[in-house]
C-alpha positions in Angstrom: -1.6 72.0 37.5 -0.2 71.7 34.2 -2.9 72.3 31.4 -4.0 69.0 29.9 -3.2 70.3 26.4 0.4 70.9 27.2 0.5 66.9 28.1 -0.7 66.0 24.7 1.9 65.4 22.1 2.1 64.0 18.6 3.6 60.6 17.9 3.1 58.5 14.7 0.9 61.4 13.2 -1.6 61.0 16.2 -2.3 63.3 19.1 -1.5 61.0 22.4 -1.1 61.3 25.9 1.6 59.3 27.8 0.6 56.9 30.4 2.4 58.9 33.1 0.5 62.0 32.4 -2.8 60.1 32.1 -2.2 58.2 35.5 -1.5 61.6 37.3 -4.6 63.2 35.8 -6.6 60.2 36.8 -5.3 60.1 40.3 -3.7 56.6 40.2 -0.1 55.2 40.1 1.2 54.4 36.7 1.6 51.0 37.6 -2.1 50.4 38.3 -3.1 52.0 34.9 -0.8 49.7 33.0 -1.9 46.8 35.0 -5.5 47.5 34.3 -4.8 48.1 30.6 -2.9 44.8 30.3 -5.9 43.1 31.9 -8.1 44.4 29.6 -5.9 44.4 26.4 -9.0 43.5 24.2 -10.4 47.1 24.9 -7.3 48.8 23.6 -6.8 48.1 19.9 -3.8 49.8 18.3 -5.7 52.9 17.2 -6.4 53.4 21.1 -3.1 52.9 22.4 0.4 51.7 21.5 3.6 51.1 23.3 6.6 53.6 22.3 9.6 52.3 20.7 13.0 52.7 22.5 13.7 55.4 19.9 10.6 57.4 20.5 11.0 57.3 24.2 14.7 58.5 23.8 13.4 61.4 21.7 10.6 62.2 24.2 13.2 62.1 27.1 14.8 65.0 25.6 11.5 67.0 25.6 10.2 65.9 29.1 12.3 65.5 32.4 12.3 61.8 32.7 14.9 59.9 34.7 17.3 57.6 33.0 16.7 53.8 33.0 18.8 52.2 35.7 18.6 55.3 37.9 15.3 54.5 39.6 13.1 55.5 36.5 10.7 53.4 34.6 11.9 50.0 33.3 9.4 49.6 30.5 8.6 51.6 27.6 5.5 54.0 28.2 2.3 53.7 26.5 0.7 56.4 24.5 -3.2 56.7 24.5 -5.3 58.5 21.9 -8.3 60.3 22.7 -10.4 57.1 22.7 -7.8 55.1 24.7 -7.8 57.7 27.4 -11.7 57.6 27.5 -11.4 53.6 27.7 -8.6 53.9 30.5 -11.0 55.9 32.6 -13.5 53.0 32.2 -11.2 50.2 33.2 -9.8 52.2 36.1 -13.3 52.4 37.5 -12.5 55.2 39.9 -14.7 58.3 40.3 -11.7 60.6 39.6 -10.7 58.8 36.4 -14.1 59.3 35.1 -14.5 62.9 36.0 -11.2 63.8 34.6 -11.7 61.9 31.4 -14.3 64.6 30.5 -11.4 67.1 30.7 -9.0 64.9 28.7 -11.8 64.6 25.8 -12.2 68.4 25.8 -8.5 69.0 25.6 -8.2 66.7 22.6 -11.2 68.5 21.0 -9.7 72.0 21.7 -6.3 70.8 20.1 -8.3 69.4 16.9 -10.2 72.7 16.4 -7.0 74.8 16.8 -5.3 72.6 14.3 -7.9 72.8 11.7 -8.4 76.6 11.3 -11.9 77.4 9.9 -11.7 78.8 6.4 -13.9 79.2 3.4 -12.3 75.9 2.1 -13.3 74.0 5.3 -15.7 71.1 4.4 -19.2 72.2 5.5 -19.7 69.4 8.0 -16.6 70.7 9.8 -17.8 74.2 9.9 -21.1 73.1 11.1 -19.5 70.6 13.6 -17.4 73.6 15.1 -20.3 75.9 15.3 -22.4 73.2 17.2 -19.5 72.5 19.4 -18.9 76.1 20.3 -22.6 76.5 21.2 -22.7 73.4 23.2 -19.5 74.3 25.1 -20.7 77.8 25.6 -24.0 76.5 27.1 -22.3 73.9 29.3 -20.0 76.7 30.7 -22.9 79.0 31.5 -24.8 76.1 33.2 -21.8 75.1 35.2 -21.1 78.5 36.7 -22.6 79.1 40.1 -25.5 81.7 39.7 -25.2 84.8 41.9 -27.6 85.2 44.6 
């Protein structure tokens, strides 16, 4: 499986994951994901999700292997989900796999956020404290999630 971080891209100065990648991670067809999103539109404000423009989609098509329109590929422009939109998508899908995978998606966004903001002496104190607490928490959760040896 491709690492989740590699599926997150930057569009409109935001880290986002496309509907195709999110649907695959959540174990549902893209069509079902988009149907649920459209049925629950009020849960997806513009800072949670947006639809790509034709120009953005054309630029992304160069980066990702996607089929051309008219050749069996998608017929509508894809949606891009921010970290919060990805969590909300898991709640509207209401599947066990979506809920389970949403934790991994959020952790991937957090790892990218930490990598993009290197800790320096000039980092705000709140950010330094947040990073330290986050590292301690994730280290504890990794230890508790590994099976103990008998």
